[in-house]
C-alpha positions in Angstrom: 0.0 0.0 0.0 2.5 2.6 -1.1 2.4 5.6 -3.4 4.6 3.7 -5.9 1.9 1.1 -6.6 -0.8 3.7 -7.1 -2.6 3.1 -3.8 -5.7 5.2 -3.0 -5.5 4.3 0.6 -2.9 6.2 2.6 -2.9 7.4 6.2 -3.0 11.2 6.4 -5.1 11.6 3.2 -8.9 11.6 2.6 -10.5 8.2 3.0 -12.2 6.8 -0.1 -15.9 7.4 -0.4 -18.1 4.4 0.0 -21.8 3.8 -0.6 -24.5 1.1 -0.9 -27.5 -0.4 0.8 -27.2 -1.2 4.5 -29.2 -3.0 7.1 -30.1 -0.7 10.1 -32.4 -2.4 12.6 -34.9 -4.3 10.4 -34.7 -1.9 7.5 -32.7 -1.7 4.3 -31.6 1.9 3.7 -29.1 3.7 1.5 -25.8 4.6 3.2 -22.9 6.7 2.0 -19.7 8.2 3.5 -17.6 10.9 1.9 -15.6 13.8 3.1 -16.4 13.3 6.8 -20.1 13.1 6.2 -22.0 9.8 6.9 -25.5 9.6 5.5 -27.7 6.8 6.7 -31.2 6.9 5.1 -32.4 10.5 5.7 -29.9 11.1 8.5 -26.7 13.0 8.0 -23.9 12.6 10.6 -21.0 15.1 10.7 -18.2 15.7 13.1 -17.7 12.1 14.1 -14.9 9.6 13.8 -15.7 6.5 11.8 -14.6 2.9 12.3 -15.1 1.1 9.0 -14.4 -2.6 9.2 -14.6 -5.1 6.4 -15.2 -8.8 7.1 -15.2 -11.7 4.7 -18.8 -13.2 4.7 -22.0 -13.5 6.7 -22.8 -16.9 8.2 -19.1 -17.7 8.8 -17.1 -18.4 11.9 -14.8 -15.6 13.1 -17.0 -12.8 11.6 -19.9 -13.0 14.1 -17.5 -12.9 17.0 -16.1 -9.6 15.7 -19.4 -8.0 15.0 -20.7 -8.9 18.4 -17.5 -7.6 20.0 -18.2 -4.2 18.2 -21.8 -4.4 19.4 -20.7 -5.0 23.0 -18.4 -1.9 22.9 -20.7 0.3 20.7 -21.7 2.6 23.6 -17.9 3.2 24.3 -17.4 4.2 20.6 -20.4 6.5 20.8 -19.1 8.1 24.0 -15.8 9.1 22.3 -17.6 10.4 19.2 -17.2 7.5 16.8 -19.6 5.7 14.5 -19.1 2.0 13.5 -20.0 0.4 10.1 -19.4 -3.2 9.2 -19.0 -4.1 5.5 -19.0 -7.4 3.5 -19.7 -8.4 -0.1 -23.0 -10.0 1.0 -26.4 -8.7 -0.1 -28.5 -6.6 2.3 -31.0 -9.5 2.4 -28.3 -11.9 3.6 -27.3 -9.3 6.3 -30.9 -9.1 7.4 -31.3 -12.9 7.5 -28.1 -13.2 9.6 -29.3 -10.6 12.1 -32.5 -12.6 12.4 -30.6 -15.8 13.2 -30.1 -16.5 16.9 -26.6 -16.0 18.3 -26.5 -19.6 19.5 -27.0 -20.7 15.9 -24.1 -18.6 14.6 -26.3 -15.5 13.9 -26.1 -11.9 15.2 -29.3 -11.2 16.9 -29.6 -7.5 17.7 -26.9 -5.3 16.2 -27.3 -1.5 16.5 -24.8 -0.3 13.9 -25.2 -0.5 10.1 -24.1 -3.5 8.1 -23.2 -2.3 4.6 -23.7 -4.5 1.5 -20.8 -4.2 -0.8 -22.3 -6.6 -3.4 -20.5 -4.9 -6.3 -17.2 -5.0 -4.3 -16.4 -1.4 -5.1 -15.9 -0.6 -1.5 -13.5 -3.5 -0.8 -11.7 -2.6 -4.1 -11.3 1.0 -3.2 -10.1 0.2 0.3 -7.8 -2.4 -1.2 -8.9 -5.3 0.9 -10.4 -7.5 -1.8 -8.6 -10.8 -2.0 -8.6 -13.9 -4.1 -12.0 -15.5 -4.1 -13.8 -12.1 -4.3 -14.2 -11.5 -0.5 -12.7 -8.9 1.8 -9.8 -9.5 4.2 -10.3 -8.2 7.7 -9.5 -4.6 7.1 -10.3 -1.9 9.6 -10.0 1.8 9.0 -10.2 4.7 11.5 -11.3 7.9 9.8 -11.3 11.2 11.7 -14.0 13.8 11.9 -12.8 15.6 8.8 -12.6 12.5 6.7 -8.9 11.9 6.9 -7.7 8.3 7.3 -5.7 7.9 10.6 -5.2 4.2 10.9 -5.5 1.0 8.7 -4.8 -2.6 9.5 -5.5 -5.7 7.5 -5.7 -9.2 8.9 -5.8 -12.4 7.0 -9.0 -14.4 7.4 -8.1 -16.6 10.4 -7.6 -14.1 13.2 -10.1 -11.6 14.5 -9.4 -8.1 15.6 -9.1 -6.4 19.0 -11.9 -3.9 19.5 -10.4 -2.4 22.6 -7.3 -1.4 20.6 -9.4 0.5 18.2 -11.0 2.5 21.0 -7.5 3.2 22.3 -6.3 4.4 18.9 -9.3 6.8 18.5 -8.7 8.3 21.9 -5.0 8.7 21.0 -5.7 10.4 17.7 -8.3 12.7 19.3 -5.8 13.6 22.0 -3.1 14.5 19.5 -5.5 16.6 17.4 -6.7 18.5 20.5 -3.5 19.0 22.4 -0.7 18.8 19.9 1.3 16.3 21.9 2.0 12.7 20.8 1.3 9.4 22.4 4.1 6.9 23.2 3.9 3.1 22.9 1.2 1.5 25.0 -0.3 4.8 25.8 -3.8 4.8 27.4 -5.9 7.9 28.3 -4.4 9.6 31.4 -0.9 8.4 30.7 2.0 10.9 30.0 2.4 12.2 26.5 5.3 13.8 24.6 5.8 17.4 23.5 7.1 16.8 20.0 10.2 19.1 20.0 13.8 18.1 20.9 13.9 20.2 24.0 10.4 19.8 25.3 10.3 16.0 24.8 13.0 15.8 27.5 10.2 16.4 30.0 8.8 13.0 29.2 12.1 11.1 28.7 13.5 12.4 32.0 10.9 10.2 33.7 11.9 7.0 31.8 13.6 4.5 34.1 
């Protein structure tokens, strides 16, 4: 994913637009995201971070565990000003059927964030997560409130993602944007940060044992 290979997806640049039909509750509605504006049906949402995560297929194995992990932490994402959208190459009707399948049968049950149907695979292609077989790898993208991509990671199919780490990253990016200081390795909210100049950074490094 480098400039040399013509990648559209680079941290620090505007995230690619994405659109399609999504399942919200028990309804199928149009969804689009572009330039920091998320539109879900008739609702426009601005000024929010976005976690856009791709997963391979509905009715599979690791995928429901990830989606339910996002659902479990959804209030935490909302609290820090972030929206969540899941995306796969399935149809909206398959999404709906999966939501209506009990969790103890491999289904989702109630999920309160949109599941976007990328049936034409344009989204997976634009975000460069489309792999052999025509499904998406486990790509997750953190986009800030102005539409700029701040983080991207892509897992191969066999290993699910850590939702708590995504929350930590969002809080870190928000802290940097608001305070102009940078976050060291393993930073969590409340930890010391670094003033990013040679002289001022010594205030942090002087405490390192």
